[in-house]
C-alpha positions in Angstrom: 0.0 0.0 0.0 1.5 3.3 -1.1 1.0 6.7 0.6 -0.7 9.4 -1.4 0.5 13.0 -1.1 -3.0 13.9 0.3 -2.6 11.3 3.1 1.0 12.5 3.8 -0.2 16.1 4.0 -3.1 15.2 6.3 -0.7 13.3 8.6 1.8 16.2 8.7 -1.0 18.7 9.5 -2.4 16.6 12.4 1.2 16.0 13.7 1.9 19.7 13.7 -1.3 20.5 15.6 -0.3 18.0 18.2 3.1 19.5 18.5 1.7 23.0 19.0 -0.8 21.7 21.5 1.8 20.0 23.7 4.1 23.1 23.3 1.7 25.1 25.5 2.9 23.1 28.5 6.5 22.4 27.4 7.8 25.7 26.1 10.7 25.8 23.6 11.2 22.1 23.3 9.5 21.3 20.0 12.3 18.9 19.0 11.7 16.7 22.0 7.9 16.9 21.5 8.3 15.8 17.9 10.5 12.8 19.0 7.9 11.8 21.6 5.0 12.0 19.0 7.1 10.1 16.5 7.7 7.4 19.1 3.9 7.2 19.6 3.1 6.9 15.9 5.9 4.3 15.5 4.1 2.2 18.1 7.2 2.5 20.4 8.1 3.7 23.9 10.2 6.5 25.1 12.8 6.9 27.9 13.4 10.5 29.2 16.6 10.9 31.2 17.3 14.3 32.6 18.1 16.3 35.7 15.3 17.0 38.3 12.9 19.8 37.5 13.4 19.9 33.7 9.8 19.0 32.9 10.0 15.2 32.2 6.7 14.4 34.0 5.0 17.5 32.5 5.9 16.3 29.0 4.6 12.8 29.6 1.3 14.1 31.1 0.9 16.6 28.3 1.3 13.9 25.7 -1.3 11.8 27.5 -3.7 14.7 27.7 -3.5 15.6 24.0 -5.0 12.1 23.2 -8.6 11.5 24.1 -7.8 8.3 25.8 -6.9 6.7 29.1 -3.7 7.5 30.9 -2.1 6.5 34.2 1.0 7.3 36.3 3.0 4.7 38.2 5.5 6.1 40.7 8.2 3.5 40.8 9.6 2.9 44.3 11.8 0.1 45.7 8.8 -1.6 47.4 6.6 -1.6 44.2 5.6 -5.1 43.2 5.0 -6.5 39.7 1.3 -7.0 40.5 1.1 -3.3 41.4 1.9 -2.7 37.7 0.2 -5.5 35.8 -2.8 -6.3 38.0 -3.8 -9.2 40.1 -6.3 -12.1 40.1 -8.7 -12.2 43.1 -11.2 -14.9 44.1 -14.7 -13.5 44.1 -16.7 -15.4 46.7 -20.1 -14.3 45.4 -19.3 -15.5 41.8 -17.3 -18.5 42.9 -14.6 -17.7 40.4 -11.3 -15.9 40.1 -11.5 -12.4 38.6 -8.7 -10.3 37.1 -8.3 -6.8 38.3 -6.2 -4.8 35.8 -3.3 -2.6 37.0 -2.4 0.9 35.9 -0.5 -0.6 32.9 -3.8 -1.0 31.1 -3.9 2.6 29.7 -3.2 4.1 26.4 -0.3 6.3 27.8 1.5 5.1 30.9 3.9 7.3 32.7 6.5 5.2 34.5 8.0 7.9 36.8 11.5 7.3 38.1 11.6 3.8 36.6 15.1 3.0 37.9 13.9 3.2 41.5 12.0 0.0 41.3 13.7 -3.4 41.8 14.7 -5.5 38.7 11.9 -7.9 39.4 9.3 -5.1 39.1 11.1 -3.5 36.1 10.9 -6.9 34.3 7.1 -6.7 34.6 7.2 -4.2 31.7 9.3 -6.4 29.4 6.4 -8.4 28.0 3.9 -5.6 27.7 6.3 -3.2 26.0 7.2 -5.8 23.4 3.9 -7.7 22.8 1.2 -5.4 24.1 -0.1 -7.8 26.6 0.5 -9.1 30.1 0.3 -12.7 31.4 -1.1 -13.1 34.9 -1.7 -16.6 36.3 -1.2 -18.1 32.8 -3.9 -15.8 31.3 -3.0 -13.3 28.6 -4.6 -9.9 28.8 -4.3 -7.3 26.0 -3.6 -3.7 26.8 -5.6 -1.0 24.9 -4.5 0.4 21.6 -2.7 2.7 21.1 -0.3 1.9 23.9 2.8 3.8 24.9 5.1 3.8 28.0 6.9 7.0 28.8 9.5 6.3 31.4 11.6 8.9 33.3 14.9 8.5 35.2 17.3 10.9 37.0 20.9 10.4 35.8 22.5 12.2 38.8 20.9 10.7 41.9 21.9 7.0 42.0 21.2 6.3 45.7 18.5 3.6 46.0 18.2 3.1 42.2 18.6 0.0 40.0 20.3 0.4 36.6 18.0 -0.6 33.7 19.3 -3.8 32.1 20.2 -3.8 28.4 17.2 -6.0 27.6 14.9 -3.3 28.9 16.7 -0.4 27.4 16.4 -2.1 24.0 12.6 -2.0 24.4 12.6 1.8 24.3 12.3 3.1 20.8 13.9 6.4 21.7 15.8 7.9 24.6 16.2 11.6 24.9 16.4 14.5 27.4 14.7 17.9 27.7 17.6 19.9 29.0 17.3 23.4 30.5 15.3 26.0 28.7 17.0 29.0 27.1 16.9 32.5 28.7 13.7 33.8 27.0 11.8 30.6 27.7 12.9 30.7 31.4 11.7 34.3 31.7 8.3 33.3 30.2 8.0 30.3 32.6 8.7 32.6 35.5 6.1 35.1 34.4 3.6 32.2 34.4 4.8 30.7 37.7 1.3 31.0 39.3 0.2 28.1 37.0 1.6 25.0 38.7 -0.3 22.6 36.5 1.0 23.3 33.1 -0.1 20.0 31.7 -3.7 21.0 32.2 -3.3 23.7 29.5 -3.3 20.8 27.0 -6.7 19.8 25.6 -7.5 16.5 23.9 -7.5 17.0 20.2 -7.0 13.5 18.8 -9.1 10.4 19.4 -7.5 7.0 20.0 -8.9 5.5 16.9 -7.3 8.3 14.9 -4.0 7.5 16.5 -4.3 3.9 15.4 -5.1 5.0 11.9 -2.1 7.3 11.8 0.1 4.5 13.1 -1.1 2.3 10.3 -0.5 5.1 7.8 3.1 5.6 9.0 3.9 1.9 8.8 3.1 2.0 5.0 5.6 4.8 4.2 7.9 3.8 1.3 11.5 3.0 2.2 13.9 2.4 -0.7 16.4 -0.5 -0.6 19.3 1.9 -0.5 17.9 3.4 2.7 17.6 0.0 4.3 21.2 -0.7 3.2 22.3 2.5 4.9 20.5 1.6 8.2 22.2 -1.9 8.1 25.6 -0.3 7.5 25.1 2.0 10.5 24.1 -0.8 12.8 27.0 -3.0 11.6 29.4 -0.2 12.3 28.3 -0.2 15.9 29.2 -3.9 16.2 32.8 -3.4 14.9 33.6 0.0 16.4 36.7 -0.1 18.7 34.9 2.0 21.4 31.8 -0.1 21.7 31.7 -3.3 23.8 28.2 -4.3 22.5 26.6 -3.0 19.3 23.0 -2.4 18.2 20.7 -5.3 18.1 18.4 -6.3 15.2 15.5 -4.8 17.2 17.4 -1.5 17.1 17.8 -1.6 13.4 14.1 -2.3 13.0 13.3 0.5 15.4 15.3 3.0 13.3 13.5 1.9 10.1 10.1 2.3 11.8 10.9 5.7 13.3 12.3 7.0 10.0 9.0 6.2 8.3 7.1 8.2 10.9 9.6 11.1 10.7 9.2 11.2 6.9 5.4 11.3 6.9 5.4 13.9 9.7 7.0 16.2 7.3 4.5 15.5 4.5 6.4 12.9 2.6 5.4 9.4 1.7 8.9 8.2 1.4 12.1 8.1 3.6 15.2 10.0 2.7 18.7 9.6 4.3 18.2 12.7 6.4 15.3 11.1 8.2 17.7 8.3 9.3 20.4 10.7 10.3 18.0 12.9 12.3 16.9 9.9 14.4 20.1 7.8 14.7 21.2 9.2 18.0 17.9 9.0 20.0 17.1 5.6 18.5 20.6 3.9 18.7 22.7 5.6 21.3 21.1 3.9 24.3 21.3 0.5 22.7 25.1 0.3 22.7 27.5 -0.4 25.6 30.4 1.9 25.5 33.8 0.4 26.4 34.3 1.3 30.2 37.7 2.8 29.6 36.4 5.0 26.8 33.3 6.0 28.9 35.6 6.9 31.8 37.4 9.3 29.5 34.1 11.2 28.9 33.0 9.7 25.6 29.2 9.0 25.5 27.1 6.7 23.3 25.7 9.9 21.6 29.3 10.9 20.7 30.1 7.6 19.2 26.9 7.4 17.1 27.6 10.9 15.9 31.0 9.9 14.8 29.7 6.8 13.0 27.2 9.0 11.1 30.2 11.0 9.8 32.1 7.8 8.9 29.3 6.0 7.1 28.4 7.7 3.8 24.6 8.1 3.1 23.2 6.9 -0.2 22.7 9.3 -3.1 18.9 8.7 -3.0 16.4 10.4 -5.2 12.7 9.9 -4.8 10.9 8.7 -7.9 
């Protein structure tokens, strides 16, 4: 199924309206908002890692509010149990049968706040649902609603009482990014509006969940030329042979980059992917999936730095849309 120009323009217009809607709460961070929406329409999940007070929770809440669907927040703590996330089966004496009571994971947008504060056992409760869109409790599979997106946050500077996310779980996140501090003008504007302590409530629902599913389906049908796929494969292979990387990008990571590039292309009104789409998303999609050599990391080199260098080393294809 090919995408018509009319469909691509409709998608881009809806995408832009969503960006402007969320921007009411998160001022001056349209790049991050676009990445979050691209993650949603690519049927993926996002990890926000940043310093305290930069607006991670506000962004997640705002994204949830812009969709006319269910949303929930799970505050991860060391004593949180897997059943607190997925739900539990309880015996109903009146009915004489066991009944499943769904947990907060059964929402369209789930905010997993400070995810690295929960134990590995509780973190693992997210592995199945993030990959397959369902949870298994007492041998019974339960589907979560569609669309479904997990937005997790973590603080990179406060490590006391936290548990590092394992590589298998990091690989489940389509993108990882950060908000960073606002610029001077944005800071002044936020200070002028300091009386409003619930900025996420400025965002009104403007897109129904069934429209989100339709847009996800549309994005998945964006055309990708074989030369673009070859370029993605070369980038991924380069991470597996790079001298500064102990573990390269998985096949899941390559597929994630291809899916995200499709959404990025149609969000700009195109029904086809160009090399710049891949280059724009390579860092947020791939950097958290590699393990940097400890000695190199100790010297101050990050995964983002290495992916940026690989983008310079691997030449993009000379692609022309038909």
